[in-house]
N, C-alpha and C positions, 0 to 999 in steps of 0.2 A: 738719587732717584726717590728713594722715601722720603728724604726730608721735603722735596718738592711736592710730594704728594700730600704730606702732612699739612704743609703750610697752603697748600690749595684747598684741604679741607676746612682748615682754620679761616681762611679767607671766605668761604662759602659760608661757613656756619656764622661768621660776623655779618655778612651780608644779610643772611637771613633773619638772624637776631634785629639788625636794624631794620629791617623791613616789617618785622612784626611790631617793633615799637612805633613806626609811624602809622601802621594800620591801627593799632591799639588806640592811638590818639586820635586818628580819623573817627575810629567808631565813639570814642569818648565825645567828640564834638558833635557828631551827628545825634548822638543820644542827647546831649544838653539841649541842641537846638529843637529836637522834637519835643523834649519836655518844656522848653519855654513857649513853643507854639501850643502844646496842649494846656498850659496854664492860662494862656491868654484866650483860647477857646472857651476855657470853663469860665474864666472871669466874664467874657461877653456873654456866655449863655445865663449866668447868675444875675447879670444886670438887666437882660430880656424878661428874665422871670419875674424879677422885682417889680419892673414896669408893668408887665401884664397882671401882675397882682394887685398892683395898685390901681391900674385901670378898673379891674374888675371890682375893686372894693368900692371906687368912686360910683361906677354904674350901678352896683347894688343898692348903694346908699340913695343915690337920686330914684331908684325904682321904689325903695321903700318909703321914701319922703312922698313921692305921688301918691303911694297906696295910703299913707297916713292921711294926706290932704284928701282924698276921696271919700276915706270913711269920716273925717270931720265935717266935710260937706253933707254926707248922707245924715249924720247926728243932727246937724243944725236944720236940715230939711225935716226929721222927724221932730225936732221940738217944736218946729213952726206949725207943723201938721198938727200937733197937740194942743197947740194954743188956739186953734181955729176951732 
């Protein structure tokens, strides 16, 4: 009787250990999947930030060019009015 009880306990312990290993593997896979998703999201966000920065740089350059053109036009008008 004692032998059967011990064998039963060993069997249950073996099953529990086996389940723990499967659970550990599932947790590991889930962790890796989440990690991959986060890396992808970070990469996507970085691309979007770079694109927004480039767009802002281009718009700022256009605004500065327009401002410089207006200043040059005003300077030309001043020169012309000074000649008259």
